[in-house]
N, C-alpha and C positions, 0 to 999 in steps of 0.2 A: 177858148177851151178846146184846143185842137192839136194840130200836128207838132208844133214846136214849143208849146207851153200851155199853161192853164188859164191865161188871161182871155177875156172875151174876144179879143181880136188876134189871137195867136194861131191863126190858121188861114189858109187861102180863101175858104168859103166866107168867113166873117169879113175879111178884107174886101172881097168882091161885093159883099152885102153893103158895107160902109160906102163903097163907091156908088152903089145904087141909091142909097139914102142921100148922099151928097148931090146927086143929079136930080133929085126931086125938085119940081118947078117952084114950090113954095112950101111953107111950113105945113099946110094942110096935106099936101101930097106926101111930104116926108113922114108925117104922122100916119097916113094910110099905109105906107110901106112898112113902118114899124108894127102897126097893128096886124097887118096881114102875116108878117113873119111870126109874130108871137102866137096868133090864133092858129096858125098851121101846126104848131107844136101842141098847144093845149087841146086841140080837137083831134089830134092824130090817134088812131087806134093801132094797136099792135106794133108800136114803134119800139125798136131796140135802140139803146143808147149809142152803141158803137156800130159803125158800118163795117168796112172791110178789114180794119186793123184795130188792135186794142188801143192804140194811141190816137185814133181819129174818131171824133164824135160824128154821129149822123148829121148830115148837112142841115136838116130841119132844126136840130138842137143848136147847132153852131149859129145859125141865123137868128134864132129866137134869143139866145143869150146875148148876142151882140146888140139886138134891139133893146133888151133890158138895160144894157150898159148905156145906150143913148138916153133912155128914159131916166135912169139914175142920175146921169150928169145933168140932164135937163131940170130935174128936181133940185139938185144941189147947186145949180147954176155955175157949173165949173166943167173943166175938161180933165177929170181924173182918169176915168176908164177909157176915154176916147182920145187921150193925148199921145197917140202913137202914129207913126207914119202909115200904118195899116188902116187905122180908123179915119185919119184926117187927109191922107194923101199928101203928096209933095208937089211943090211948084216945078214947072217944066224947065226952068232956067236956073243957073247958079244964083245963089248958093243952095238951091233945092230945099228951102225952108218948108215947114209944114204949112198946109193950107189952113185958113181960118177954121175954127171949130164949126161944126154943122149946127145950124139953128133949127131946132124942132118946134119952136114956139112954146107956149105955156103948156105944161103937162096936164092933160085932161084926166078926168076920173077913169075914162075908158082905157087910156094908156096905162094908168097906175094899176087898175084892177087886173088887166091882162098881163102886165109885167109880174105882178105877184103870183098869178096863176101859173106863169111859166116857171117861176122858181119852185113852186109846189110840185109841178110835174117833173122838173129836173130832179128834185129830191126823191120822188117816187121811182124814177128811172134808175137813179143811183142805187137805191135799195134793192131793186129787182135785177140789176144787171150783174151777171157773174163774171163778165170779161174784164171788168174794171179792177185793177189791182188795188189793194188796200191803201197804198200810199196815194195813188191817183184819186181814188174816191174821196179820201180825206181832204186832199188839196182842192178838188172841185167843190166840195162842201164849204170849205173856207171862203172861196171866191163867191159862191152863191150867198153865203151868210153876209159877206161884206156888201154885196149888191142889195140884199134885203134891208140892211141897215140904212143904206142911202135912200131906198124907196120909202122907208118909214118917215122920212122928213116931209112927205106930202100929206096934206090935210084934205081928204076927200070931202066933197060938198055933200050937203044933206039933200040936195035936189036930185030927183031922178028924171 
C-alpha cells in the first residue's frame, strides 16, 4: 500500500520488511517479526497515515499491512498476497524464479488478533487522514476488506 500501488507489497518498505521476515531463523522468529511490526502500528500514538508525500504511507503502516498479508496467506495456506517478487524475493541465478513462499508456521491467536487490530487501526487512520484522495482511500479500504475476509477464515481458540 505504497509508492507504486495499493497492494501490501507495493512499496520499498514492505519489500524490505518481507526480506527481514524471510531471513527469520525459524517460524517462531518470523512470527515475532510479524507481531512486532503489527504491534508498532496498533500501539502508535499520533501516527499520521502519510509520511512525506500523499502517495506514500507511513513506514509503520506499510510494515504492518505487509505483516497482515503474511498472516492472511498463512491462514488461507496459500500465496495470494505474498506471491510477488517483492514479498518472496528472487533467486540470484537465472532464470531468477521467485523464492519459495515464506513459512510462518501455524497462525496463532496472537497473530490473528493483532492482524485484526491493524486493520481496525488502518480504517481509523483512513477516516481521519485528509491527505488521502477519495479514490486512494476507497482503494485502500477495498484491500483492507479483502485482507479481513481472509483473516476471518481463522478460528480463534477458546483458551487464553
